[in-house]
TORKENU-33312 format. One record per residue: residue in one letter; x, y, z of N, C-alpha, C in turn. Coordinates in pm, whole numbers, padded with zeros to 5 digits, always signed. Each point is the difference from the previous one (the first is absolute). Layout:
# TORKENU-33312
aXYZXYZXYZ/...
//
This chain:
# TORKENU-33312
x+01964+03025-00886+00033-00124-00066-00101-00106+00042/x-00061-00067-00096-00102-00101+00027+00059-00139-00013/x-00049-00088+00078+00041-00140-00010-00108-00076-00074/x+00038-00068-00103-00095-00080-00078+00021-00145+00037/x-00108-00063+00042+00006-00143+00033-00052-00078-00119/x+00086-00079-00061-00041-00079-00115-00092-00114+00040/x+00028-00062+00112-00082-00110+00052-00065+00048+00129/x-00135+00018+00001-00064+00053+00120+00014-00090+00123/x+00043-00124-00017+00014-00090+00114+00144-00010+00051/x+00094+00071-00061+00139-00020+00038+00030+00046+00143/x-00082+00084+00058+00022+00042+00139-00087-00078+00097/x-00080-00093-00050-00087-00082+00084+00062-00138+00016/x+00010-00045+00126+00051-00134+00027-00116-00090+00040/x+00016-00129-00025-00101-00099+00033+00065-00103+00090/x-00058-00019+00119+00065-00085+00098-00101-00067+00093/x+00053-00092+00080-00082-00065+00103-00031+00103+00108/x-00123+00001+00050-00034+00096+00105+00055-00043+00135/x+00017+00098+00087+00033-00025+00140-00120+00045+00082/x-00004-00041+00127-00113+00042+00084-00008+00151+00010/x+00114+00068-00012+00000+00147+00003-00074+00059-00119/x-00015-00075-00110-00072+00049-00117-00151-00010+00016/x-00047-00080+00095-00143-00024+00016-00083+00126+00020/x+00047+00091+00084-00078+00121+00025-00004+00090-00123/x+00107+00004-00078+00002+00079-00124-00096-00058-00103/x-00010-00133-00004-00095-00064-00091-00143+00037+00042/x-00027-00003+00130-00131+00036+00054-00033+00146-00035/x+00098+00088+00016-00020+00143-00034-00034+00016-00148/x+00072-00071-00086-00026+00008-00143-00144-00039-00031/x-00047-00107+00064-00138-00046-00020-00099+00104+00050/x+00026+00055+00117-00093+00097+00057-00009+00129-00081/x+00098+00025-00085-00002+00118-00087-00044-00037-00141/x-00073-00110-00012-00043-00048-00131-00145-00048+00008/x-00046-00060-00109-00135-00057-00002+00000-00150+00026/x+00117-00056+00036+00009-00143+00027-00080-00036+00125/x-00041-00127+00010-00065-00050+00121+00097+00015+00117/x-00047+00056+00107+00084+00022+00117+00002-00123+00089/x+00118-00036+00042+00022-00107+00097+00070+00064+00119/x+00014-00075+00108+00068+00054+00117+00150+00011-00026/x+00066+00088+00074+00145+00011-00010+00065-00133+00034/x-00062-00072+00093+00050-00132+00040+00011-00094-00120/x-00097+00005-00091+00001-00088-00118+00127+00022-00082/x+00038+00124-00021+00118+00030-00082+00128-00041+00072/x+00006+00026+00130+00118-00041+00077+00011-00153+00000/x-00113-00068+00017-00002-00146-00001+00045-00055-00136/x-00049+00060-00108+00040-00046-00133+00151+00018-00019/x+00054+00110+00049+00144+00025-00011+00082-00099+00082/x-00055-00046+00111+00072-00094+00087-00012-00144-00049/x-00121-00043-00030-00024-00143-00027-00009-00036-00148/x-00015+00098-00088-00012-00028-00142+00099+00084-00081/x+00115+00028+00058+00098+00086-00065+00047-00056-00135/x+00000-00131-00014+00046-00062-00125-00099+00020-00114/x-00126+00030+00033-00101+00020-00103-00061+00140+00004/x+00071+00093+00059-00040+00141-00001+00117+00081-00054/x-00033+00111-00063+00103+00085-00060-00034+00145+00032/x+00102+00079+00033-00018+00144+00013+00083+00070-00107/x-00056+00108-00052+00072+00088-00091+00037+00123+00081/x+00127+00038-00006+00046+00116+00077+00075+00098-00090/x-00022+00127+00030+00076+00106-00063+00058+00084+00113/x+00129+00011+00004+00069+00071+00109-00045-00054+00137/x-00005-00130+00012-00038-00070+00123-00146+00022+00043/x-00081+00061-00085-00142+00020+00029-00082-00103-00078/x-00093-00067+00069-00086-00098-00067-00094+00074-00094/x+00009-00032-00130-00086+00062-00101-00089-00103-00069/x+00011-00125+00044-00084-00105-00057+00026-00130+00073/x-00096-00091-00010+00016-00130+00063-00097-00100-00060/x+00033-00126+00017-00093-00108-00025+00008-00094+00120/x-00118-00037+00052-00005-00103+00104-00063-00123-00065/x+00063-00114+00024-00044-00123-00064+00041-00118+00086/x-00059-00115-00029+00036-00123+00071-00029-00119-00088/x+00063-00112+00031-00024-00126-00070-00093-00082+00088/x-00122-00028-00048-00094-00078+00082+00058-00140+00027/x-00002-00046+00124+00060-00130+00034-00054-00116-00083/x-00127+00006-00037-00059-00112-00074+00017+00014-00152/x+00059+00112-00046+00022+00021-00143+00136+00064-00020/x+00104-00079+00009+00138+00048-00006+00040+00055-00137/x-00085-00020-00101+00032+00053-00133-00065+00136-00026/x-00056+00061+00105-00069+00129-00010+00062+00099+00097/x+00019+00123-00046+00028+00110+00093-00122+00092-00008/x-00061+00024+00116-00120+00083+00007+00040+00142+00038/x-00031+00095-00086+00028+00141+00027-00114+00056+00082/x+00031+00034+00125-00100+00054+00090-00026+00147-00032/x+00108+00075-00017-00016+00143-00026+00124+00053-00069/x-00023+00096-00086+00110+00069-00067-00032+00149+00002/x+00098+00078+00039-00022+00144+00009+00120+00077-00050/x-00028+00111-00065+00106+00086-00051-00036+00144+00036/x+00098+00072+00056-00020+00139+00036-00034+00081-00125/x-00085+00101+00017-00044+00080-00115+00117+00064-00075/x+00110+00026+00069+00118+00060-00065+00066-00095-00099/x-00031-00129+00008+00067-00101-00083-00092-00061-00105/x-00127+00038+00000-00094-00063-00094+00036+00032-00144/x-00024-00098-00086+00029+00017-00141+00145-00025-00037/x+00081-00044+00096+00142-00025-00025+00033-00150-00008/x-00101-00086+00010+00025-00143-00008+00039-00065+00132/x-00017+00071+00112+00040-00054+00130-00081-00125+00034/x-00131+00002-00021-00083-00116+00035+00041-00123-00080/x+00026+00017-00129+00043-00113-00083+00135-00053+00048/x+00091+00089+00034+00132-00041+00047-00011-00073+00135/x-00091+00045+00088-00022-00069+00127-00045-00145-00025/x-00093-00019-00093-00047-00136-00031+00110-00084-00062/x+00078+00057-00090+00112-00075-00060+00100-00040+00106/x+00032+00092+00091+00093-00030+00109-00054-00116+00085/x-00129+00003+00028-00063-00104+00080+00012-00136-00067/x-00041-00011-00125-00002-00132-00063+00140-00053-00031/x+00100+00089+00002+00137-00045-00024+00076-00033+00128/x-00066+00012+00114+00063-00035+00127+00020-00150+00010/x+00103-00039+00072+00028-00142+00022-00119-00070+00066/x-00068+00069+00090-00117-00058+00068-00111-00037-00099/x+00002+00061-00117-00103-00026-00101+00049-00093-00112/x+00110-00070+00024+00053-00090-00103-00101-00102-00048/x-00088-00047+00089-00099-00101-00038-00135+00060-00037/x-00009+00132+00002-00125+00068-00033-00021+00001-00150/x-00118-00041-00040-00037+00002-00141-00112+00098-00029/x-00069+00045+00109-00115+00089-00015+00005+00114+00102/x-00043+00117-00043-00024+00114+00090-00151+00015+00007/x-00051+00012+00122-00143+00024+00018-00019+00125+00084/x-00110+00069-00025-00036+00118+00077-00150+00021-00015/x-00060+00064+00099-00139+00039-00015-00004+00150-00027/x-00092+00038-00089-00011+00138-00045-00149+00034-00012/x-00037+00118+00046-00140+00042-00014-00028+00039-00145/x-00127-00013-00043-00035+00034-00138+00031+00145-00038/x-00003+00092+00095+00026+00140-00032+00148+00037-00002/x+00089-00091+00043+00142+00031+00008+00068-00029-00134/x-00019+00092-00091+00055-00018-00135+00153+00000-00002/x+00062+00077+00089+00147+00005+00003+00057-00138+00034/x-00053-00064+00103+00051-00133+00037-00032-00103-00106/x-00117+00008-00059-00034-00094-00107+00099+00014-00115/x+00033+00123-00037+00097+00024-00107+00138-00052+00039/x+00039+00021+00126+00130-00046+00047+00014-00151-00015/x-00100-00077+00043+00010-00145-00008-00012-00051-00143/x-00079+00065-00082-00006-00038-00142+00134+00028-00068/x+00063+00112+00038+00133+00034-00054+00104-00103+00043/x-00009-00046+00125+00092-00103+00049-00010-00124-00089/x-00122-00042-00030-00020-00117-00087+00057+00026-00140/x-00030+00116-00053+00048+00035-00134+00153+00006-00005/x+00061+00065+00098+00146+00012+00002+00071-00134+00014/x-00068-00096+00063+00060-00133+00021-00056-00105-00096/x-00075+00047-00099-00055-00088-00104-00074-00119+00060/x-00091+00031+00091-00078-00105+00065-00145+00044+00012/x-00079-00079+00068-00145+00023+00008-00038+00085+00120/x-00116+00064-00013-00062+00071+00111-00147-00041+00002/x-00035-00080+00097-00139-00046+00014-00065+00077+00114/x-00123+00044-00022-00075+00076+00100-00126-00078+00034/x-00024-00018+00130-00119-00072+00045-00056+00067+00125/x-00121-00034+00034-00059+00053+00122+00072-00060+00119/x+00015+00076+00107+00068-00050+00118-00084+00021+00125/x-00014+00126+00043-00076+00031+00121-00115+00092-00037/x-00122-00049+00021-00119+00078-00032-00013+00119+00094/x-00061+00105-00048-00022+00123+00078-00070-00031+00131/x-00090-00098+00000-00079-00034+00118+00084-00055+00115/x+00120-00046-00028+00086-00053+00104+00057+00108+00091/x+00004+00122-00048+00061+00109+00076-00102+00065+00093/x+00043+00039+00120-00095+00053+00099-00055+00138-00035/x+00058+00067-00097-00044+00134-00035-00046+00002-00145/x-00101+00081-00026-00046+00016-00139+00100+00075-00085/x+00102+00057+00063+00097+00081-00072+00104-00082-00075/x+00015-00127+00035+00105-00081-00064-00057-00074-00121/x+00071+00011-00111-00039-00070-00122+00037-00148+00008/x-00052-00075-00094+00043-00139-00016+00149+00001-00036/x+00064-00114+00016+00141-00015-00037+00011-00107-00108/x+00065+00035-00109+00027-00094-00109+00138-00061+00019/x+00016-00126-00036+00130-00064+00009+00070+00011-00136/x+00119+00058+00002+00086+00004-00118+00106-00107+00020/x+00009-00091-00096+00098-00109+00005+00088+00013-00124/x+00128+00029+00023+00094+00022-00109+00099-00115-00004/x+00018-00058-00117+00094-00109-00013-00048-00101-00103/x+00072-00107-00016+00120-00038+00075+00124+00079-00046/x+00087+00026+00098+00127+00064-00029+00101-00109-00033/x+00082+00026-00098+00105-00094-00038+00127+00039+00074/x+00056-00095+00070+00121+00028+00079+00114-00087-00049/
//
């Protein structure tokens, strides 16, 4: 007997992370092509930025996350630092749902724009942020942000700034 899931996200929950989720977020990144940060970074984000971070869990296992923060000098912006989805969940809309969960949080009540930096070769993230703009009937502006020369290694590409908004609340 087979179980048919009509909604691929019905077994995935979206919630505020705890410090215990930090190491699972780090593991997810280390098993992907995302930029690697220290385990400390993920634990710190879960402790100090829990209101602007989201984890996706299936059977209590972290299968996706977004780390983000509101810059103190720009309270109408939430900056997405990193978003990751386990390979088992790709193509199911988890990344889009993580972003929707983020912008609908009470902490983001005054947020009118989502910003993120994306490398020119990261077509998946570019599509994700363009889709966010399209789904919310708003703009997606792309501009230069950090030149390749700023990075200590020749391996890192430039970073483009994606600015999505304004969001109507």
